[in-house]
C-alpha positions in Angstrom: -11.2 37.7 -188.9 -13.7 40.4 -188.1 -16.5 40.2 -185.5 -19.2 39.4 -188.1 -17.1 36.5 -189.5 -16.4 35.2 -186.0 -20.1 35.2 -185.2 -20.9 33.3 -188.4 -18.1 30.8 -187.9 -18.9 30.0 -184.2 -22.6 29.8 -185.1 -22.0 27.3 -187.9 -19.6 25.3 -185.6 -22.4 25.0 -183.1 -25.0 24.3 -185.8 -27.4 27.0 -184.5 -29.4 29.5 -186.4 -29.4 33.3 -185.8 -32.7 32.9 -184.1 -31.4 30.2 -181.7 -28.3 32.4 -181.0 -30.5 35.4 -180.3 -32.6 33.3 -177.9 -29.5 32.1 -176.1 -28.3 35.6 -175.7 -31.7 37.1 -174.7 -31.6 39.5 -177.7 -33.6 39.8 -180.9 -32.6 38.2 -184.2 -32.2 41.7 -185.5 -29.5 42.4 -182.8 -27.6 39.3 -184.0 -27.8 40.6 -187.6 -26.5 44.0 -186.4 -23.6 42.3 -184.6 -22.9 40.3 -187.8 -23.0 43.5 -189.8 -20.9 45.2 -187.1 -23.4 47.9 -186.3 -25.0 48.4 -182.9 -22.5 46.7 -180.8 -24.2 47.5 -177.4 -24.1 44.5 -175.2 -21.4 42.8 -177.1 -20.2 41.1 -173.9 -23.0 38.6 -174.4 -21.1 37.0 -177.2 -19.1 35.2 -174.5 -22.1 32.9 -174.2 -21.1 31.2 -177.4 -18.2 29.4 -175.7 
């Protein structure tokens, strides 16, 4: 499973929106979309906040 699919899967498991995830990670919703589309992976370490 790729990064984008992992983000989508974990987000759905936690029942949170992209906006909520962005807020949790202190990034914009566009950044979450970029992670999901696997572009602009700067700051990817923040994804550990999903745990």
